[in-house]
N, C-alpha and C positions, 0 to 999 in steps of 0.2 A: 891182936891183928896179925898173927903169924900167917893167916891165910893170904894176906896181901904179899908178904915176903915170899911165901911159897909159890905164888902165882908167877913171879919172876919178871914181870914187865913193869918197870918203874914209870913208864909213860901212861899206863892205864890208871883209872881212878876208881874210887870206892863209891858205890851208889847206896845211899841210905834211903830206903824206901819207906815213906811216911805218909800220914794223912795230911790233908790241908786243915790243920788246926793249930791255932796260936799256942794253946796250952801245951800241946805235944811238942811243937817246934821249940818252945822255950827250954824244954828239958834236953833237947838234942844238941844245943850249942856247946855243951860241955864235951860231948863226943866229937863234934866237928873240930873244935880247938885242939883236942888231944891228938887226933889223927894228923892234922896239919903240922903240929909241932913234932910229934914222935916219928911219924913215917915220912915226913917231907913230901907228901903227895896231896892231891886234891880229893875232896869228898864233896859230893853234891847231894842235896836232899831232893828226891824225886818222888812223885806219886805213881801209883800203879797205872793211872790213866796216862800219864806222860810216857811211861815205858811202853804201854800198849800202842800209843800213837806214834812215837818217834824212835822207839827202840827197834833194832834189827838183829835177828839171830843169823849170823854168818854160816856158811856151809861147813866151816870147821868147828862150829859150836860156840864161837866167840859172840858174846852179846855186846853190841855197840849202841851208843846213844849220841845222836847228832855227829856221828863219825868218830867218836872217841870210844876206845875200848874200856869196858867195865871189868875190873879185876875181881871185885867182891861186891855182891849185893847183900846188904845188911837190912833185913826186913824188920821194921818196927810197926807194921800194919799188915792186914791181909791174912791173919791167922787168929785162931782162938786158942788160948792156952789151956 
């Protein structure tokens, strides 16, 4: 998670972009706990639909969600390996 440290804004949070699936979410809690323990910051699991509906790209390129700045978007969905 050096990307979060490099971002430099400790008030921003990490967005874990995920599907709405219980099986996938159960695997994610290990990551969530690690980030909260090690980085002392918040991490929210969001869907692409939530980002599309409530996310805003600011004029300076900053992505916000419900008024909070996103430091890192960690995609666990929306791509094909």
